[in-house]
N, C-alpha and C positions, 0 to 999 in steps of 0.2 A: 504493500500500500504506500510506503514512503516515497517510491519513485514513480508513482502513477498520479497523474492529475485527474481528479474526479470528474471535472467537466468534460474530459475527453472519453470517458467510459461510455459504452453503448447504453442508450436509454431503453429500458425494457418496454415492450409493447404491452400496455395494460388492456387496451381495447382493440379488438380485432373482429372485423365484420359484424360490429354491433353487439358482440358478446364478450364477456370478461374472460380473458385468458386464465386458465386454471393454473394457479401457483401451488407449490407445496403447502400443505395446510399450515405448517409452522411459520411460513413467511407471509401469510395473508393478514390483511386488516379486515376484521369482521364488522360490518355496519349494522347498527340497530336503529338508526334514523338516517335519513338522507342528508348527506353533506356535499354541498356544491363548492368544491375547492377554489373554483375561479372567483368566488365571492369572498373567500377568506383572505384577509390582508395581513394577518399576523398569526404566527404559530409559537406557542409558549411551551416550556418544558419544566417540570420538576427535575431535581437532580438525582437524589437517591432512589435507586431501583427504577429510574426512568432513563436519564442520560447515562448514569453510571450503574453498573451492576456489580455485585460483590460475590466473592467466591464462598460457596457453601460446602461444608459446615464451618469453615475457618472464621468467617465474620460473626456467626452466631456463637461459636465457642468463645470468641474474644469478649463479646457482650456479656455472656453468661458468667465468665470468670471474673470480669471486672465488677459485676453486680454482686457476686458472692463475696468478694473481698470487702466490698463496702458494707455488706450486712454483718460480716464477722467483725470488722474493725470498728464500725460506728454504731451498730445496733445490738451487739452482743450475741449474735447467733453462734451456734457451736462451730468450733474450728474444724471439725471433721467434714463440714460442708465444702471446705477447700479442696477436698479429694474427689468431689463429684464432678461430673463432666456433662456437657450438653448432649442430649440425644436428638439427632436431626430427624428421626422418624417419629418423635413423640406427638407432634402437633402439626396442624395445617392452618393456613390462613382462612379467615371467616368464622372461627370459633368465637364463643362468648365465655368470658370468665364470670362465674358467680362468686364474688369475693366473700360474701357472708356465709356461704355454705361450703366453700372449698371445692367447688365443682367446675369442670370444663364442659361446655355444651356445644353440640352441633344442632343448628336450627334449620327447619325447612322453610319454604317460601311463605308459609302461613305463620311463621315464628313459633312453631311448636317444637319441642325438644325431640329429636329423633335418635340422638346418641349422647351419652354423657359418661364422665368418669369423676370419681371423687379422689383427688390426688392422682395417683397413677392407677387406681383400681376402677376398672370398667363397671358401670352400673347397669343392672338388668332392666328390662322393660317395666317390671312391676315396681322397682325402686324409683325409676324415673317418674312413673305415673303417680306414685305416692307423694313425691316432692312437688312436681310441676303440673300434674294432671295433663289434660289434653287442651289446655287453654293457651291463648296467644301470650307469649312472653314479651314484655316490654323491656328490651335489653338496655335501653338508655336510662332506665330508672334505677335508683338505689345503687348498690355496690356491684353493678354489672359493667363489664368492660369488653368492648368489641375488638377482636384482633384483626385489624384491617390491613396491616402491612407485614412484610417479611421481617422487618426489624423487630416486630413484637413477638415473634415466635419463641425466642429464648425466655420471654416472660412467662409463657405458658408452662414450659418445662420446669423453670425455677419455682413457680408457684406450686406445681404438683409435688416437687421434691420436698418443699417445706410443709405442705399439708400432710404428706406421709410422715414427716418428722413430728409434726404436731400430734397426729393420731398415735404415734409411737411414744408419746410422753416426753419428747426431747425438748419441747419449748414451753416450759411452765410459765404461767402468767400471760400467755398469749392466746388469742382465738383466731379463727379463720380470717375475720375482717382485718385484724391487726397485721397478720401475715400478708394479706392482699395489699394493704397500704404500704407495708415495708418493701415488698417486691416492686411495687409501682415507683416508690421513691428511689430504690436502688437502680432500676433500669433507666429512669430519667436522669439520675445523677451520673451514671456511667456514660451516657451520651452527651451530657452538658458540661461536665467538669473539665473537658479538654484532654484528659489522659488517654482515653481510648482513641479519640480522633488523632492525637499525636502519634500513637502507635501505628495507626493505619497509614498515615502519611509517611512515616519512617520506613514502612514495609509495603509500599504500594503494589509491588509485584505479587506479594503474598495474599493481599486482601481484595484488590480491585481487578475485575474481569474486563479485559479489553475486547471490544467488538470492532473488528477491522472495517466493517461497513458503515460505522457511525459517521465518520467524516464525510463519506460519499453521500449519505442520506441528507445530512444537514446542508451540504453544498448544493445539492439539487434543488431543494426548496428555496434556498436563498437566491440562487440564480433565476428562479422562477418569479422573483420579485416579492417574495413574502418576507416580512419582517420577523426575525427570530428573536425570542427572548427567553430568559431563565428566571424562574421564581423559586427560590430555595429557602427552606427554613434554616439551613446551615449558615454559619458566619462566613465572611469573605475568605479567611485563611484556609478553611477546609474546602470550600467550593473551588477556590483557585488551585489548591493542591490536587484535587481529584480531576478536574476538567483539563488542567494542563497535562496531566499524565495520559489522559485519553485522547487529546486532540492536538497538542503542540507538535509541530513538525510533520504532521501527517499529509499536508497538502502544501506544496510550495507557494501557492497563491494565498494561503492563509496560515502563516507560520505560527501564530498564537491562537489559543482557544478563543480569546475574545473577538477574533476576526470573524467568527461564525455568527456572532450575536449582535443585535442592534441595541439590546438593553439587558442588563443583569441586575436582578434584585436578590439580595441575601438577607438573612435574619427577618424573613417576611412574616413570621408568626401565623402562617396558615393554620386554621381557617379564619382567624381574625382578619387576615388580609382581604377576605371577601365579605366580611360582616361589618367592619367598622372603617373609619377613615383616619388611621394614624398617619402622621407626616412621614415623608421620605427624606433621608439624609444622604446627600452625595458623598461618595467615598473619596477621600483625598488622593490625588494622584492617579485616579482611575477614570477612564472615559465611559460615560453612559452606564455607570455602576452606582447602585444605591443600597442603602440599608433601610429596611422597613417599607413604608408606603402602603398603598391600598389599590384595589382593583380600579376604582373610578379614576384615580390619579393616573394609573397606568394607561387606561383607555385614552385619556387626553394626550399623553406623551406619544402613544403609538398612532394616534389619529385613527383609531379603529374601535368599534363598539359592538357589544352583543355577539351575534353570530358571525361577525367579521373576524372573530378571534377563535382559534382552535387551541385548546389547552390540553396537554398530555401529562398525565401523572399516574402514580400507582396507588394513591390513597383514596379509597372509595368515598370517604367523608371529607377529608381536608382538601383534596384536589378536585374530585369529580362532582360530588353532590353540591358543595358550596359554590363552585364556579358555574354550575348549571343553574341552580335555583336562584342565586342572588344576583348574578350579572348576565345570565343567559348566554354564556359562551358555549360554543360547541366543545364537547369533551371527548377525550379518548383515554380509556383506561389501559395502562400497561400491566400485563399479567405475566411476570417472568416464568411462572409455572406452566404456562399454556403449552409450550412446545412439548414438554414431557407428557403432559396430560393427553395431547393429541397423539403422541407416539403410542401411548398405552391404548387409546381408543382404536387406532389402526391395527394394532397387534391383536386386539380382542374383537375384531369386527364380527367374526363367526359366532362367538359366544354372545355378543350383544344381540345379534339377530335371533339366536335361540331364546334369549331372555324375553325379547319382545313377542316372539311367537308364542311362548309359553304363557306370558301374561295375557295376551289376547285370547288364548284358548281358555284360560282360567276364568276370565270375565264372561265369556260366552257360556261356560258351564254354570257359573253363578247365576247369570240371568235366566238360563233355561230352568234351573232348579227352582228359582223364585216363581217363574211363570207356572210351572207344574204344580207348585204348592198352592197357588191361587186357584188353579183348575180343580185340584183335589178338594180344596175347601168348598168351592162352589158345588162340586159333585155331592159332597156330604150334606150341604144345605138343601140341595135339590131333592135328595133322597128323603130327608126329614119332612119336607113339605109334601112330597108325593105319596109317602108311605100309606096314608089312610085311603088313597083314591086309586091306586094302580095295582096291577097284579103282582103276585109273588115273583113271576118270571122277569117282569120289568125291574123290580128292585134288585134281583140277582144280577141283571145286566149292569146296573149302576155299580153294584159292589165289585163286579169283575173289572169294570173300567177303573174303579178306584184303586184296586190292588195293583193293576198294571202301572198306574200313575205313581203309586207309592214306591214300586220297585224302581221306576225310572228316576224318581226323586233321590232315592238312596244311592243309585248308581252315579247320578250327577254330583251329589255331595261328596261321595267317595273320590270321584275324579278331581273335583275341586280341591280337596284336601291333599291329594297326591301331587297335583300341579303346584299347589302352594309350597309344599315341602321342597319340590324340585327347584322352584323359583328362588326360594330362600337360600338353598345351597349354592345355586349358580350366582345369585346376587352377592353372597358372601365372598365367593372366589373372585368375582369381578372387582368388587370394592377393595379387596385386600391388595390387589395389584397397584392401586393408587396409594393407599396407606392402610396398614393392617388394623389400625385402631379406628380411624375416622373415615376411610374411603376417599372419594373424590371431593374436591373443593366445590364442584358445581352441582353435584347430584347426590341423592341418597336413595338407592333403588330407582324407581321411576319418578320420584319427586325432586323438584329443583330445591337447592339450598337457599337460605337467606342471602348468601353472598351472590349467587347467580341471579336472584331476583333483584338485588340492588344494582347489579350491572345493567340489567335490562331496563330498570327504572330510570337510572341517572346518566348512564354513558351513551353517547351517540355512536361510539364504535369502541372496539377493543382489539388489542394485538399483543404479541409476546415481547417485542423489542422495537426500539426506535428505528433501527436500520431497515425494518420492513417498509418504512415510508419511502425508501428509495424505489420500491417497486410500485408505488402509486403515482400516477400522473398528477402533478400539482394543478393542472388546468381542467381536470375532468371532475367527475362526481362519484361518490359511493352511494349506492342505492340499497336501502334495507329491504328485507323481504316484506312483501305486502301483507300487513296484518289482517287476519280474518277471524271472525267469530265462528263457532262450530256450525251454525246453520248455513254459513256461506260456503262451507267446504263440501256440501252435498253435490 
């Protein structure tokens, strides 16, 4: 990449004969709402897990270890915790922490709990129902915390480790809520006190993942006349350290990372950036770089408003929900896990078809059994009404018909139960390929997760990495699937 000028690379043909060229799934941008890029004047990016990606599990282990050290040194937690390590398979994005009970929860699109564990111990369905019932969980109320970013994954595991220690009698004088608050403090402190970030910058090759296509993607959109900007919650030192590592010297026409962007905002305090109007402070010695500020101020600076701006980020609340609801920007959610999830789906295509076939057959058996039960009930009612007025032979005929229906009902119910068991077994195998404890971040069985529902509600599009934008023509449009109601699909 160093000796290649991005502007001379062949531009991919995105539209051919009126149809979208099929790209590898992992390189696609998936639209949920129509976006006319010719009308987009500015494109903005978050930094962490958007422009920059981090190596896993190295970055999570670093956050975990720094947080544990803080808990031991400043909160008096047992020193033996220093010997524990981050488990990268323990949690997934989209979970909810229930701080008052010491539980981790996976919610479906109706906000009902579909999976849970107390500390590291999985909870059975009966335990879940006893605690939460089948009612909608308001996860933003009380001591609930939504795990919206990959940076928050270590928090899940550390919380579970400490809940296990609490249950084992190792933390006298504390309860789940205190542990929850201490973990929250430790994770925040580890990210904010500068020690962890200094270690990342001192070992950038160890912690930061380079995408060789990133400079090309940014260059293409800038050459198309779009204004590019960065809005990061990180301070200038860390932002400069990360982006210089990713972009400096990659394109002779843009030797410095700042050459790719028309505006850089650090210490933005998202989501406050979209909610309030704090002032922006110019950074001394830097061109078009500010600390703080707000979305309305930025629109004035960019001379672009509302849907003339596309903002790309990884945080469903801080980046996507607030930029969409409060300032009506177009939004694109970055989902780093997407490529791997797609790979698993492709490998399991046959099993997924089997799952859908079995579920369709189970539903048909269930419906048939219900219809037969209604017919059986009507038969018995009919016999009762006719008994005084018809012959014995006529009643025998009704009884014979009833016995046949009863046999068919029993057969349908038996088939339904067998299909349900087969579906449950297949579903468990499919889900475990994503994560043995939690399954996919997008689905649980045939139900969408809360995380998937939030994507559909607030994002205009989603993709796995920024460099996928190189494969999108900045002058064309992305068209979402035409939404339909069930009665329109007949």
